[in-house]
PDB file of N, CA, C and O in Angstrom:
ATOM      1  N   UNK A   1      53.123  80.503 -12.870  1.00  0.00           N
ATOM      2  CA  UNK A   1      52.780  79.105 -13.115  1.00  0.00           C
ATOM      3  C   UNK A   1      54.015  78.407 -13.470  1.00  0.00           C
ATOM      4  O   UNK A   1      54.651  78.911 -14.396  1.00  0.00           O
ATOM      5  N   UNK A   2      54.443  77.445 -12.973  1.00  0.00           N
ATOM      6  CA  UNK A   2      55.460  76.544 -13.601  1.00  0.00           C
ATOM      7  C   UNK A   2      54.910  75.574 -14.547  1.00  0.00           C
ATOM      8  O   UNK A   2      53.813  75.019 -14.476  1.00  0.00           O
ATOM      9  N   UNK A   3      56.065  75.402 -15.694  1.00  0.00           N
ATOM     10  CA  UNK A   3      55.805  74.704 -16.813  1.00  0.00           C
ATOM     11  C   UNK A   3      55.077  73.147 -16.389  1.00  0.00           C
ATOM     12  O   UNK A   3      54.106  72.631 -16.942  1.00  0.00           O
ATOM     13  N   UNK A   4      55.760  72.684 -15.408  1.00  0.00           N
ATOM     14  CA  UNK A   4      55.201  70.998 -15.194  1.00  0.00           C
ATOM     15  C   UNK A   4      53.538  71.149 -14.679  1.00  0.00           C
ATOM     16  O   UNK A   4      52.687  70.262 -14.738  1.00  0.00           O
ATOM     17  N   UNK A   5      53.384  72.402 -14.216  1.00  0.00           N
ATOM     18  CA  UNK A   5      52.123  72.560 -13.476  1.00  0.00           C
ATOM     19  C   UNK A   5      51.131  72.822 -14.914  1.00  0.00           C
ATOM     20  O   UNK A   5      50.097  72.171 -15.058  1.00  0.00           O
ATOM     21  N   UNK A   6      51.514  73.696 -15.790  1.00  0.00           N
ATOM     22  CA  UNK A   6      50.979  73.638 -17.116  1.00  0.00           C
ATOM     23  C   UNK A   6      50.613  72.748 -17.941  1.00  0.00           C
ATOM     24  O   UNK A   6      49.673  72.820 -18.733  1.00  0.00           O
ATOM     25  N   UNK A   7      51.394  71.826 -17.767  1.00  0.00           N
ATOM     26  CA  UNK A   7      51.476  70.714 -18.651  1.00  0.00           C
ATOM     27  C   UNK A   7      50.501  69.851 -17.853  1.00  0.00           C
ATOM     28  O   UNK A   7      49.614  69.421 -18.591  1.00  0.00           O
ATOM     29  N   UNK A   8      50.394  69.508 -16.737  1.00  0.00           N
ATOM     30  CA  UNK A   8      49.447  68.775 -15.961  1.00  0.00           C
ATOM     31  C   UNK A   8      48.119  69.416 -16.183  1.00  0.00           C
ATOM     32  O   UNK A   8      47.158  68.680 -16.411  1.00  0.00           O
ATOM     33  N   UNK A   9      47.963  70.707 -16.140  1.00  0.00           N
ATOM     34  CA  UNK A   9      46.585  70.974 -16.215  1.00  0.00           C
ATOM     35  C   UNK A   9      46.082  70.833 -17.887  1.00  0.00           C
ATOM     36  O   UNK A   9      44.879  70.768 -18.139  1.00  0.00           O
ATOM     37  N   UNK A  10      46.897  70.803 -18.756  1.00  0.00           N
ATOM     38  CA  UNK A  10      46.285  70.680 -20.365  1.00  0.00           C
ATOM     39  C   UNK A  10      46.410  69.080 -20.396  1.00  0.00           C
ATOM     40  O   UNK A  10      45.628  68.555 -21.188  1.00  0.00           O
ATOM     41  N   UNK A  11      47.237  68.216 -19.690  1.00  0.00           N
ATOM     42  CA  UNK A  11      47.345  66.653 -20.117  1.00  0.00           C
ATOM     43  C   UNK A  11      45.740  66.132 -19.690  1.00  0.00           C
ATOM     44  O   UNK A  11      45.553  64.981 -20.085  1.00  0.00           O
ATOM     45  N   UNK A  12      44.794  66.604 -19.122  1.00  0.00           N
ATOM     46  CA  UNK A  12      43.643  66.032 -18.835  1.00  0.00           C
ATOM     47  C   UNK A  12      43.040  65.907 -20.084  1.00  0.00           C
ATOM     48  O   UNK A  12      42.172  65.034 -20.127  1.00  0.00           O
ATOM     49  N   UNK A  13      43.231  66.482 -21.044  1.00  0.00           N
ATOM     50  CA  UNK A  13      42.416  66.811 -22.142  1.00  0.00           C
ATOM     51  C   UNK A  13      43.424  66.749 -23.667  1.00  0.00           C
ATOM     52  O   UNK A  13      43.308  67.405 -24.702  1.00  0.00           O
ATOM     53  N   UNK A  14      44.258  65.850 -23.345  1.00  0.00           N
ATOM     54  CA  UNK A  14      45.355  64.881 -24.709  1.00  0.00           C
ATOM     55  C   UNK A  14      44.831  64.080 -25.285  1.00  0.00           C
ATOM     56  O   UNK A  14      45.354  63.745 -26.348  1.00  0.00           O
ATOM     57  N   UNK A  15      43.405  63.318 -24.801  1.00  0.00           N
ATOM     58  CA  UNK A  15      42.950  62.221 -25.196  1.00  0.00           C
ATOM     59  C   UNK A  15      41.968  63.179 -26.336  1.00  0.00           C
ATOM     60  O   UNK A  15      41.164  62.560 -27.032  1.00  0.00           O
ATOM     61  N   UNK A  16      42.055  64.375 -26.452  1.00  0.00           N
ATOM     62  CA  UNK A  16      41.126  64.533 -27.649  1.00  0.00           C
ATOM     63  C   UNK A  16      41.853  65.032 -28.819  1.00  0.00           C
ATOM     64  O   UNK A  16      41.228  65.537 -29.752  1.00  0.00           O
ATOM     65  N   UNK A  17      43.213  64.920 -28.837  1.00  0.00           N
ATOM     66  CA  UNK A  17      43.639  65.536 -29.690  1.00  0.00           C
ATOM     67  C   UNK A  17      44.335  64.011 -30.558  1.00  0.00           C
ATOM     68  O   UNK A  17      44.807  63.033 -29.978  1.00  0.00           O
ATOM     69  N   UNK A  18      44.205  64.209 -32.140  1.00  0.00           N
ATOM     70  CA  UNK A  18      44.305  62.910 -32.823  1.00  0.00           C
ATOM     71  C   UNK A  18      46.112  62.436 -32.460  1.00  0.00           C
ATOM     72  O   UNK A  18      47.008  63.247 -32.227  1.00  0.00           O
ATOM     73  N   UNK A  19      46.209  61.409 -32.491  1.00  0.00           N
ATOM     74  CA  UNK A  19      47.683  61.344 -32.430  1.00  0.00           C
ATOM     75  C   UNK A  19      47.969  60.089 -33.414  1.00  0.00           C
ATOM     76  O   UNK A  19      47.127  59.225 -33.662  1.00  0.00           O
ATOM     77  N   UNK A  20      49.186  60.117 -33.898  1.00  0.00           N
ATOM     78  CA  UNK A  20      49.663  59.288 -34.807  1.00  0.00           C
ATOM     79  C   UNK A  20      50.172  57.838 -34.417  1.00  0.00           C
ATOM     80  O   UNK A  20      50.414  56.912 -35.192  1.00  0.00           O
ATOM     81  N   UNK A  21      50.285  57.854 -32.953  1.00  0.00           N
ATOM     82  CA  UNK A  21      50.960  56.608 -32.863  1.00  0.00           C
ATOM     83  C   UNK A  21      49.682  55.416 -32.828  1.00  0.00           C
ATOM     84  O   UNK A  21      48.475  55.646 -32.762  1.00  0.00           O
ATOM     85  N   UNK A  22      50.423  53.975 -32.901  1.00  0.00           N
ATOM     86  CA  UNK A  22      49.387  53.348 -33.205  1.00  0.00           C
ATOM     87  C   UNK A  22      48.937  52.831 -31.818  1.00  0.00           C
ATOM     88  O   UNK A  22      47.813  52.331 -31.850  1.00  0.00           O
ATOM     89  N   UNK A  23      49.688  52.831 -30.315  1.00  0.00           N
ATOM     90  CA  UNK A  23      49.319  52.354 -29.476  1.00  0.00           C
ATOM     91  C   UNK A  23      48.546  53.357 -28.506  1.00  0.00           C
ATOM     92  O   UNK A  23      48.905  53.820 -27.424  1.00  0.00           O
ATOM     93  N   UNK A  24      47.143  53.581 -29.374  1.00  0.00           N
ATOM     94  CA  UNK A  24      46.298  54.876 -28.548  1.00  0.00           C
ATOM     95  C   UNK A  24      46.196  54.065 -27.129  1.00  0.00           C
ATOM     96  O   UNK A  24      45.992  52.854 -27.044  1.00  0.00           O
ATOM     97  N   UNK A  25      46.440  55.275 -25.655  1.00  0.00           N
ATOM     98  CA  UNK A  25      45.398  54.947 -24.845  1.00  0.00           C
ATOM     99  C   UNK A  25      44.351  54.876 -24.857  1.00  0.00           C
ATOM    100  O   UNK A  25      43.969  55.392 -25.907  1.00  0.00           O
ATOM    101  N   UNK A  26      43.221  54.385 -24.072  1.00  0.00           N
ATOM    102  CA  UNK A  26      41.877  54.994 -24.240  1.00  0.00           C
ATOM    103  C   UNK A  26      41.541  55.823 -23.285  1.00  0.00           C
ATOM    104  O   UNK A  26      42.232  56.009 -22.284  1.00  0.00           O
ATOM    105  N   UNK A  27      40.258  56.486 -23.563  1.00  0.00           N
ATOM    106  CA  UNK A  27      39.804  57.899 -23.048  1.00  0.00           C
ATOM    107  C   UNK A  27      39.896  57.946 -21.756  1.00  0.00           C
ATOM    108  O   UNK A  27      39.515  56.865 -21.309  1.00  0.00           O
ATOM    109  N   UNK A  28      40.239  58.723 -20.859  1.00  0.00           N
ATOM    110  CA  UNK A  28      39.876  58.768 -19.306  1.00  0.00           C
ATOM    111  C   UNK A  28      38.736  58.510 -18.800  1.00  0.00           C
ATOM    112  O   UNK A  28      37.765  58.583 -19.552  1.00  0.00           O
ATOM    113  N   UNK A  29      38.585  58.231 -17.745  1.00  0.00           N
ATOM    114  CA  UNK A  29      36.808  57.978 -17.095  1.00  0.00           C
ATOM    115  C   UNK A  29      36.655  59.322 -16.942  1.00  0.00           C
ATOM    116  O   UNK A  29      37.621  60.052 -16.721  1.00  0.00           O
ATOM    117  N   UNK A  30      35.309  59.804 -17.058  1.00  0.00           N
ATOM    118  CA  UNK A  30      34.867  61.332 -16.431  1.00  0.00           C
ATOM    119  C   UNK A  30      33.713  60.924 -15.712  1.00  0.00           C
ATOM    120  O   UNK A  30      32.770  60.225 -16.083  1.00  0.00           O
ATOM    121  N   UNK A  31      34.016  61.661 -14.251  1.00  0.00           N
ATOM    122  CA  UNK A  31      32.944  61.601 -13.545  1.00  0.00           C
ATOM    123  C   UNK A  31      31.669  62.122 -13.650  1.00  0.00           C
ATOM    124  O   UNK A  31      31.651  62.969 -14.544  1.00  0.00           O
ATOM    125  N   UNK A  32      30.491  61.963 -13.066  1.00  0.00           N
ATOM    126  CA  UNK A  32      29.282  62.793 -13.277  1.00  0.00           C
ATOM    127  C   UNK A  32      29.231  64.219 -13.395  1.00  0.00           C
ATOM    128  O   UNK A  32      28.533  64.954 -14.093  1.00  0.00           O
ATOM    129  N   UNK A  33      30.319  64.490 -12.374  1.00  0.00           N
ATOM    130  CA  UNK A  33      30.568  65.929 -12.358  1.00  0.00           C
ATOM    131  C   UNK A  33      31.370  66.458 -13.506  1.00  0.00           C
ATOM    132  O   UNK A  33      31.191  67.674 -13.576  1.00  0.00           O
ATOM    133  N   UNK A  34      32.047  66.096 -14.278  1.00  0.00           N
ATOM    134  CA  UNK A  34      32.813  66.385 -15.247  1.00  0.00           C
ATOM    135  C   UNK A  34      34.423  66.235 -15.109  1.00  0.00           C
ATOM    136  O   UNK A  34      35.184  66.385 -16.065  1.00  0.00           O
ATOM    137  N   UNK A  35      34.828  65.928 -13.824  1.00  0.00           N
ATOM    138  CA  UNK A  35      35.844  65.920 -13.551  1.00  0.00           C
ATOM    139  C   UNK A  35      36.625  64.426 -14.155  1.00  0.00           C
ATOM    140  O   UNK A  35      36.037  63.345 -14.152  1.00  0.00           O
ATOM    141  N   UNK A  36      37.798  64.581 -14.570  1.00  0.00           N
ATOM    142  CA  UNK A  36      38.619  63.282 -15.110  1.00  0.00           C
ATOM    143  C   UNK A  36      38.940  62.689 -13.939  1.00  0.00           C
ATOM    144  O   UNK A  36      39.488  63.254 -12.993  1.00  0.00           O
ATOM    145  N   UNK A  37      38.551  61.374 -14.000  1.00  0.00           N
ATOM    146  CA  UNK A  37      39.143  60.396 -12.868  1.00  0.00           C
ATOM    147  C   UNK A  37      40.781  59.726 -13.038  1.00  0.00           C
ATOM    148  O   UNK A  37      40.999  58.847 -13.872  1.00  0.00           O
ATOM    149  N   UNK A  38      41.877  60.275 -12.129  1.00  0.00           N
ATOM    150  CA  UNK A  38      43.175  59.422 -12.711  1.00  0.00           C
ATOM    151  C   UNK A  38      43.048  58.782 -11.944  1.00  0.00           C
ATOM    152  O   UNK A  38      42.217  58.935 -11.050  1.00  0.00           O
ATOM    153  N   UNK A  39      44.035  57.612 -12.070  1.00  0.00           N
ATOM    154  CA  UNK A  39      44.289  56.612 -11.204  1.00  0.00           C
ATOM    155  C   UNK A  39      45.767  56.899 -10.644  1.00  0.00           C
ATOM    156  O   UNK A  39      46.537  57.530 -11.368  1.00  0.00           O
ATOM    157  N   UNK A  40      46.211  56.437  -9.315  1.00  0.00           N
ATOM    158  CA  UNK A  40      47.096  56.541  -8.837  1.00  0.00           C
ATOM    159  C   UNK A  40      48.550  55.971  -9.520  1.00  0.00           C
ATOM    160  O   UNK A  40      49.693  56.391  -9.340  1.00  0.00           O
ATOM    161  N   UNK A  41      48.110  54.959 -10.290  1.00  0.00           N
ATOM    162  CA  UNK A  41      49.416  54.139 -10.783  1.00  0.00           C
ATOM    163  C   UNK A  41      49.663  54.455 -12.242  1.00  0.00           C
ATOM    164  O   UNK A  41      49.680  53.516 -13.039  1.00  0.00           O
ATOM    165  N   UNK A  42      49.866  55.751 -12.682  1.00  0.00           N
ATOM    166  CA  UNK A  42      49.612  56.165 -13.889  1.00  0.00           C
ATOM    167  C   UNK A  42      51.100  55.477 -14.739  1.00  0.00           C
ATOM    168  O   UNK A  42      52.207  55.357 -14.215  1.00  0.00           O
ATOM    169  N   UNK A  43      50.715  55.078 -16.216  1.00  0.00           N
ATOM    170  CA  UNK A  43      51.930  54.223 -16.914  1.00  0.00           C
ATOM    171  C   UNK A  43      53.328  54.912 -16.813  1.00  0.00           C
ATOM    172  O   UNK A  43      54.346  54.301 -16.488  1.00  0.00           O
ATOM    173  N   UNK A  44      53.279  56.344 -17.145  1.00  0.00           N
ATOM    174  CA  UNK A  44      54.407  57.242 -17.279  1.00  0.00           C
ATOM    175  C   UNK A  44      54.251  58.733 -17.412  1.00  0.00           C
ATOM    176  O   UNK A  44      53.724  59.369 -18.324  1.00  0.00           O
ATOM    177  N   UNK A  45      54.816  59.146 -16.321  1.00  0.00           N
ATOM    178  CA  UNK A  45      54.862  60.725 -16.124  1.00  0.00           C
ATOM    179  C   UNK A  45      54.856  61.650 -17.417  1.00  0.00           C
ATOM    180  O   UNK A  45      54.182  62.668 -17.577  1.00  0.00           O
ATOM    181  N   UNK A  46      55.673  61.127 -18.223  1.00  0.00           N
ATOM    182  CA  UNK A  46      56.140  61.806 -19.530  1.00  0.00           C
ATOM    183  C   UNK A  46      54.944  61.849 -20.258  1.00  0.00           C
ATOM    184  O   UNK A  46      54.313  62.844 -20.615  1.00  0.00           O
ATOM    185  N   UNK A  47      54.650  60.416 -20.477  1.00  0.00           N
ATOM    186  CA  UNK A  47      53.358  60.088 -21.520  1.00  0.00           C
ATOM    187  C   UNK A  47      52.316  60.670 -21.242  1.00  0.00           C
ATOM    188  O   UNK A  47      51.673  61.114 -22.193  1.00  0.00           O
ATOM    189  N   UNK A  48      51.777  60.872 -19.824  1.00  0.00           N
ATOM    190  CA  UNK A  48      50.646  61.779 -19.369  1.00  0.00           C
ATOM    191  C   UNK A  48      51.058  63.035 -19.678  1.00  0.00           C
ATOM    192  O   UNK A  48      50.071  63.748 -19.859  1.00  0.00           O
ATOM    193  N   UNK A  49      52.197  63.688 -19.835  1.00  0.00           N
ATOM    194  CA  UNK A  49      52.288  65.259 -20.174  1.00  0.00           C
ATOM    195  C   UNK A  49      52.586  65.617 -21.327  1.00  0.00           C
ATOM    196  O   UNK A  49      53.352  66.550 -21.568  1.00  0.00           O
ATOM    197  N   UNK A  50      51.898  64.775 -22.351  1.00  0.00           N
ATOM    198  CA  UNK A  50      52.090  64.828 -23.849  1.00  0.00           C
ATOM    199  C   UNK A  50      53.356  64.934 -24.670  1.00  0.00           C
ATOM    200  O   UNK A  50      53.407  65.445 -25.788  1.00  0.00           O
ATOM    201  N   UNK A  51      54.661  64.254 -23.824  1.00  0.00           N
ATOM    202  CA  UNK A  51      55.918  63.914 -24.471  1.00  0.00           C
ATOM    203  C   UNK A  51      55.690  63.213 -25.135  1.00  0.00           C
ATOM    204  O   UNK A  51      54.868  62.511 -24.546  1.00  0.00           O
ATOM    205  N   UNK A  52      55.873  62.731 -26.310  1.00  0.00           N
ATOM    206  CA  UNK A  52      55.842  61.655 -27.241  1.00  0.00           C
ATOM    207  C   UNK A  52      57.412  61.495 -27.974  1.00  0.00           C
ATOM    208  O   UNK A  52      58.071  62.479 -28.310  1.00  0.00           O
ATOM    209  N   UNK A  53      57.858  60.122 -28.146  1.00  0.00           N
ATOM    210  CA  UNK A  53      59.140  59.796 -28.526  1.00  0.00           C
ATOM    211  C   UNK A  53      58.714  59.607 -30.130  1.00  0.00           C
ATOM    212  O   UNK A  53      57.768  58.870 -30.407  1.00  0.00           O
ATOM    213  N   UNK A  54      59.603  60.444 -31.378  1.00  0.00           N
ATOM    214  CA  UNK A  54      59.416  60.424 -32.298  1.00  0.00           C
ATOM    215  C   UNK A  54      60.467  59.471 -32.941  1.00  0.00           C
ATOM    216  O   UNK A  54      61.560  59.558 -32.381  1.00  0.00           O
ATOM    217  N   UNK A  55      60.407  58.395 -34.193  1.00  0.00           N
ATOM    218  CA  UNK A  55      61.322  57.534 -34.501  1.00  0.00           C
ATOM    219  C   UNK A  55      62.009  58.373 -35.608  1.00  0.00           C
ATOM    220  O   UNK A  55      61.369  58.598 -36.635  1.00  0.00           O
ATOM    221  N   UNK A  56      63.197  58.824 -35.478  1.00  0.00           N
ATOM    222  CA  UNK A  56      64.097  59.169 -36.379  1.00  0.00           C
ATOM    223  C   UNK A  56      64.358  58.459 -37.505  1.00  0.00           C
ATOM    224  O   UNK A  56      63.901  57.318 -37.448  1.00  0.00           O
ATOM    225  N   UNK A  57      64.913  58.719 -38.477  1.00  0.00           N
ATOM    226  CA  UNK A  57      65.085  57.955 -39.834  1.00  0.00           C
ATOM    227  C   UNK A  57      66.266  56.825 -39.245  1.00  0.00           C
ATOM    228  O   UNK A  57      66.117  55.640 -39.545  1.00  0.00           O
ATOM    229  N   UNK A  58      67.335  57.211 -38.471  1.00  0.00           N
ATOM    230  CA  UNK A  58      68.577  56.117 -38.447  1.00  0.00           C
ATOM    231  C   UNK A  58      67.812  55.383 -37.057  1.00  0.00           C
ATOM    232  O   UNK A  58      68.658  55.058 -36.224  1.00  0.00           O
ATOM    233  N   UNK A  59      66.750  55.142 -36.751  1.00  0.00           N
ATOM    234  CA  UNK A  59      66.104  54.350 -35.763  1.00  0.00           C
ATOM    235  C   UNK A  59      66.321  54.798 -34.267  1.00  0.00           C
ATOM    236  O   UNK A  59      66.078  54.045 -33.324  1.00  0.00           O
ATOM    237  N   UNK A  60      66.852  56.225 -34.109  1.00  0.00           N
ATOM    238  CA  UNK A  60      66.996  56.581 -32.772  1.00  0.00           C
ATOM    239  C   UNK A  60      65.794  57.662 -32.561  1.00  0.00           C
ATOM    240  O   UNK A  60      65.271  58.327 -33.456  1.00  0.00           O
ATOM    241  N   UNK A  61      65.482  57.683 -31.205  1.00  0.00           N
ATOM    242  CA  UNK A  61      64.339  58.236 -30.867  1.00  0.00           C
ATOM    243  C   UNK A  61      64.601  59.729 -30.367  1.00  0.00           C
ATOM    244  O   UNK A  61      65.679  59.930 -29.808  1.00  0.00           O
ATOM    245  N   UNK A  62      63.944  60.516 -30.479  1.00  0.00           N
ATOM    246  CA  UNK A  62      63.784  61.853 -30.182  1.00  0.00           C
ATOM    247  C   UNK A  62      62.494  62.240 -29.009  1.00  0.00           C
ATOM    248  O   UNK A  62      61.429  61.846 -29.484  1.00  0.00           O
ATOM    249  N   UNK A  63      62.343  62.735 -27.961  1.00  0.00           N
ATOM    250  CA  UNK A  63      61.387  63.183 -27.574  1.00  0.00           C
ATOM    251  C   UNK A  63      60.919  64.595 -27.569  1.00  0.00           C
ATOM    252  O   UNK A  63      61.534  65.621 -27.278  1.00  0.00           O
ATOM    253  N   UNK A  64      59.657  64.411 -27.967  1.00  0.00           N
ATOM    254  CA  UNK A  64      59.317  65.781 -28.457  1.00  0.00           C
ATOM    255  C   UNK A  64      57.684  66.338 -27.791  1.00  0.00           C
ATOM    256  O   UNK A  64      56.842  65.445 -27.697  1.00  0.00           O
ATOM    257  N   UNK A  65      57.306  67.630 -27.390  1.00  0.00           N
ATOM    258  CA  UNK A  65      56.198  67.728 -26.616  1.00  0.00           C
ATOM    259  C   UNK A  65      55.357  68.256 -27.917  1.00  0.00           C
ATOM    260  O   UNK A  65      55.503  69.198 -28.696  1.00  0.00           O
ATOM    261  N   UNK A  66      54.395  67.185 -27.776  1.00  0.00           N
ATOM    262  CA  UNK A  66      53.050  67.488 -28.454  1.00  0.00           C
ATOM    263  C   UNK A  66      52.160  68.719 -27.918  1.00  0.00           C
ATOM    264  O   UNK A  66      51.799  68.894 -26.755  1.00  0.00           O
ATOM    265  N   UNK A  67      51.930  69.409 -28.869  1.00  0.00           N
ATOM    266  CA  UNK A  67      51.164  70.744 -28.295  1.00  0.00           C
ATOM    267  C   UNK A  67      50.124  71.062 -29.332  1.00  0.00           C
ATOM    268  O   UNK A  67      50.261  70.753 -30.516  1.00  0.00           O
ATOM    269  N   UNK A  68      48.949  71.768 -28.786  1.00  0.00           N
ATOM    270  CA  UNK A  68      48.066  72.344 -29.708  1.00  0.00           C
ATOM    271  C   UNK A  68      48.541  73.571 -29.946  1.00  0.00           C
ATOM    272  O   UNK A  68      48.800  74.388 -29.063  1.00  0.00           O
ATOM    273  N   UNK A  69      48.744  73.842 -31.791  1.00  0.00           N
ATOM    274  CA  UNK A  69      49.072  74.971 -32.012  1.00  0.00           C
ATOM    275  C   UNK A  69      48.295  75.848 -32.365  1.00  0.00           C
ATOM    276  O   UNK A  69      48.750  76.991 -32.425  1.00  0.00           O
ATOM    277  N   UNK A  70      46.828  75.611 -32.728  1.00  0.00           N
ATOM    278  CA  UNK A  70      45.631  76.456 -32.883  1.00  0.00           C
ATOM    279  C   UNK A  70      44.514  75.835 -32.361  1.00  0.00           C
ATOM    280  O   UNK A  70      44.495  74.616 -32.186  1.00  0.00           O
ATOM    281  N   UNK A  71      43.414  76.683 -32.048  1.00  0.00           N
ATOM    282  CA  UNK A  71      41.957  75.852 -31.684  1.00  0.00           C
ATOM    283  C   UNK A  71      41.151  76.140 -33.026  1.00  0.00           C
ATOM    284  O   UNK A  71      40.060  75.571 -33.037  1.00  0.00           O
ATOM    285  N   UNK A  72      41.371  76.716 -33.892  1.00  0.00           N
ATOM    286  CA  UNK A  72      40.686  76.504 -35.185  1.00  0.00           C
ATOM    287  C   UNK A  72      40.237  75.583 -35.706  1.00  0.00           C
ATOM    288  O   UNK A  72      41.033  74.670 -35.924  1.00  0.00           O
ATOM    289  N   UNK A  73      39.227  75.446 -36.010  1.00  0.00           N
ATOM    290  CA  UNK A  73      39.274  73.732 -36.843  1.00  0.00           C
ATOM    291  C   UNK A  73      38.242  74.118 -38.351  1.00  0.00           C
ATOM    292  O   UNK A  73      37.368  74.979 -38.450  1.00  0.00           O
ATOM    293  N   UNK A  74      38.610  73.382 -39.135  1.00  0.00           N
ATOM    294  CA  UNK A  74      37.535  73.392 -40.591  1.00  0.00           C
ATOM    295  C   UNK A  74      36.290  72.783 -40.625  1.00  0.00           C
ATOM    296  O   UNK A  74      35.373  73.050 -41.402  1.00  0.00           O
ATOM    297  N   UNK A  75      36.307  71.768 -39.549  1.00  0.00           N
ATOM    298  CA  UNK A  75      35.295  71.130 -39.534  1.00  0.00           C
ATOM    299  C   UNK A  75      34.100  72.089 -39.129  1.00  0.00           C
ATOM    300  O   UNK A  75      34.470  73.245 -38.924  1.00  0.00           O
ATOM    301  N   UNK A  76      32.776  71.858 -38.974  1.00  0.00           N
ATOM    302  CA  UNK A  76      31.656  72.358 -38.507  1.00  0.00           C
ATOM    303  C   UNK A  76      30.693  71.881 -37.533  1.00  0.00           C
ATOM    304  O   UNK A  76      29.516  72.223 -37.426  1.00  0.00           O
ATOM    305  N   UNK A  77      31.389  70.994 -36.793  1.00  0.00           N
ATOM    306  CA  UNK A  77      30.455  69.617 -35.776  1.00  0.00           C
ATOM    307  C   UNK A  77      29.849  71.116 -34.915  1.00  0.00           C
ATOM    308  O   UNK A  77      30.357  72.215 -34.694  1.00  0.00           O
ATOM    309  N   UNK A  78      28.374  70.418 -34.558  1.00  0.00           N
ATOM    310  CA  UNK A  78      27.504  71.454 -33.879  1.00  0.00           C
ATOM    311  C   UNK A  78      28.153  71.351 -32.571  1.00  0.00           C
ATOM    312  O   UNK A  78      28.613  72.371 -32.057  1.00  0.00           O
ATOM    313  N   UNK A  79      28.245  70.056 -31.901  1.00  0.00           N
ATOM    314  CA  UNK A  79      28.734  70.316 -30.469  1.00  0.00           C
ATOM    315  C   UNK A  79      29.985  70.898 -30.101  1.00  0.00           C
ATOM    316  O   UNK A  79      30.214  71.221 -28.936  1.00  0.00           O
ATOM    317  N   UNK A  80      30.682  71.028 -30.888  1.00  0.00           N
ATOM    318  CA  UNK A  80      32.273  71.456 -30.518  1.00  0.00           C
ATOM    319  C   UNK A  80      32.533  73.348 -30.476  1.00  0.00           C
ATOM    320  O   UNK A  80      32.463  74.113 -31.438  1.00  0.00           O
ATOM    321  N   UNK A  81      32.752  73.592 -29.438  1.00  0.00           N
ATOM    322  CA  UNK A  81      33.250  74.809 -29.290  1.00  0.00           C
ATOM    323  C   UNK A  81      33.941  75.576 -29.923  1.00  0.00           C
ATOM    324  O   UNK A  81      33.902  76.806 -29.943  1.00  0.00           O
ATOM    325  N   UNK A  82      34.846  74.609 -30.667  1.00  0.00           N
ATOM    326  CA  UNK A  82      36.181  75.331 -31.859  1.00  0.00           C
ATOM    327  C   UNK A  82      35.398  74.913 -33.214  1.00  0.00           C
ATOM    328  O   UNK A  82      36.164  74.579 -34.118  1.00  0.00           O
ATOM    329  N   UNK A  83      34.291  74.876 -33.466  1.00  0.00           N
ATOM    330  CA  UNK A  83      33.833  74.574 -34.839  1.00  0.00           C
ATOM    331  C   UNK A  83      34.036  75.761 -35.746  1.00  0.00           C
ATOM    332  O   UNK A  83      34.129  76.862 -35.203  1.00  0.00           O
ATOM    333  N   UNK A  84      34.119  75.676 -37.105  1.00  0.00           N
ATOM    334  CA  UNK A  84      34.400  76.705 -37.765  1.00  0.00           C
ATOM    335  C   UNK A  84      33.486  77.684 -38.032  1.00  0.00           C
ATOM    336  O   UNK A  84      33.956  78.759 -38.405  1.00  0.00           O
ATOM    337  N   UNK A  85      32.035  77.565 -37.914  1.00  0.00           N
ATOM    338  CA  UNK A  85      31.238  78.667 -38.020  1.00  0.00           C
ATOM    339  C   UNK A  85      30.565  79.109 -36.595  1.00  0.00           C
ATOM    340  O   UNK A  85      29.358  79.315 -36.473  1.00  0.00           O
ATOM    341  N   UNK A  86      31.323  79.202 -35.752  1.00  0.00           N
ATOM    342  CA  UNK A  86      30.845  79.631 -34.385  1.00  0.00           C
ATOM    343  C   UNK A  86      31.032  81.274 -34.260  1.00  0.00           C
ATOM    344  O   UNK A  86      30.707  81.855 -33.224  1.00  0.00           O
TER     345      UNK A  86
END
């Protein structure tokens, strides 16, 4: 499987990850069947793939791929499959 295809597969759930940016996009719409509804006119393909632009101390920006390092969680939210007490 190609890297871009893998990124597109995991990008549908990127809204679940906490973000440090202030301009957060709203969570995508989910159809009754559980499928994420995507619009044909997405704002930016890089943003949809989890590529974020970090601001460096000198003011320059650097593209960074935001990834989930682990699925372990310290919280014990009963509804979450990644909770601490599973």
